[in-house]
C-alpha positions in Angstrom: 122.4 58.8 74.3 123.5 58.5 77.9 123.4 62.2 78.4 119.8 62.5 77.1 118.8 59.6 79.3 120.3 61.4 82.4 118.3 64.6 81.5 115.2 62.5 81.2 115.7 61.0 84.6 116.4 64.4 86.1 113.2 65.9 84.6 111.1 62.9 85.8 112.5 63.1 89.3 111.9 66.8 89.5 108.2 66.4 88.5 107.8 63.3 90.6 108.7 65.1 93.9 107.1 68.4 93.2 103.6 69.2 92.1 102.8 71.9 89.7 100.7 73.9 92.1 103.4 73.5 94.8 106.0 75.0 92.4 104.0 77.8 90.8 101.3 78.8 93.3 102.7 77.9 96.8 101.0 76.9 100.0 98.6 79.9 100.4 95.6 81.2 98.6 93.9 84.6 98.6 90.4 84.6 99.9 88.6 87.5 98.0 86.0 89.4 99.9 83.9 91.7 97.7 81.7 94.7 98.7 83.7 94.9 101.9 83.9 98.1 104.0 87.2 99.5 105.0 86.6 98.7 108.7 86.5 94.9 108.0 88.2 92.5 110.4 88.6 88.8 109.8 89.4 86.2 112.5 89.2 82.5 112.9 86.8 80.8 115.4 89.9 80.3 117.6 90.3 84.0 117.8 93.3 84.5 115.6 93.2 87.8 113.7 94.0 87.5 110.0 95.6 90.2 108.0 93.3 91.9 105.6 94.8 93.7 102.6 93.4 95.8 99.8 93.7 94.6 96.2 95.7 96.9 94.0 96.0 96.7 90.2 98.4 98.3 87.8 96.7 100.9 85.7 97.9 103.0 82.8 97.2 106.4 81.4 97.2 106.8 77.7 97.8 109.9 75.6 94.7 110.0 73.5 96.4 111.9 70.7 99.3 109.5 70.1 97.9 106.4 71.8 101.0 106.0 73.8 101.5 105.0 77.4 102.2 107.9 79.6 102.4 106.6 83.2 101.9 103.4 85.2 100.5 103.7 88.7 98.9 101.5 91.4 95.2 101.9 91.8 93.3 100.5 94.8 90.1 98.7 94.0 87.4 99.9 96.4 85.5 97.2 98.3 87.8 94.3 97.5 89.7 92.9 100.4 92.1 89.9 100.4 92.8 87.4 103.2 95.7 85.1 102.8 95.0 81.5 104.0 96.7 78.1 103.7 94.8 76.4 100.9 94.5 72.9 102.5 91.8 73.1 105.2 88.3 74.2 106.0 87.8 77.4 108.0 85.0 79.0 110.0 85.7 82.7 109.8 84.2 85.5 111.9 83.9 88.6 109.7 83.1 91.9 111.5 82.5 95.3 110.2 80.3 98.3 111.1 79.3 96.7 114.4 78.0 93.5 112.8 79.6 90.1 113.2 79.0 87.3 110.7 80.3 83.7 110.6 81.0 81.9 107.4 82.4 78.5 106.7 84.7 78.2 103.7 85.8 75.0 102.1 88.7 74.7 99.6 87.8 73.4 96.1 90.0 71.5 93.7 91.6 73.7 91.0 90.9 71.7 87.9 93.6 73.6 85.9 96.3 72.5 88.4 95.0 68.9 88.4 95.1 68.8 84.6 98.6 70.2 84.5 99.7 67.5 87.0 98.2 64.8 84.8 100.0 66.3 81.7 103.3 66.1 83.6 103.2 62.3 83.7 100.7 62.2 86.6 103.3 61.9 89.3 102.9 65.6 90.5 99.4 64.7 91.6 100.7 63.1 94.8 102.4 66.1 96.4 99.7 68.5 95.3 97.0 66.2 96.7 98.9 65.7 100.0 99.7 69.5 100.5 96.4 70.7 99.1 98.2 73.4 97.1 95.9 72.9 94.1 92.9 74.1 96.1 91.3 77.5 95.9 88.5 79.4 97.8 85.4 80.9 96.2 85.0 84.6 96.6 82.8 85.9 99.4 80.3 88.8 98.8 80.2 90.7 102.1 76.8 92.2 101.4 75.2 88.8 101.0 76.4 87.4 104.3 73.7 86.9 107.0 
């Protein structure tokens, strides 16, 4: 009985001091930019250049005769770029490509799934996720719709 009580205290203390999003997602979120040209550059209003990466997915080829997997390879998705940002604060980003410069303000939104998972875990993980903002996400940006 004492051993099971100790395990219960351990589980409660682990969930009380760590939020679910903090454990599983981390402090950063990918901002997805769709319809983006290859020459895209993203910087903050303060002039800090942000790293832009290309999204890749695992793709598989199948043998049509035997329906078996032949090969797995990485395939770049054209026009989809990722910018990694801390998920806690608002940003005004300057996006430039093809000689044009556009400004956009992005605001983090509460990830309802992370919030519900925190509540299911006795509600205590809400506190660290709320303080750190790790349960937030950013809506994707369509580059062709920016003005």
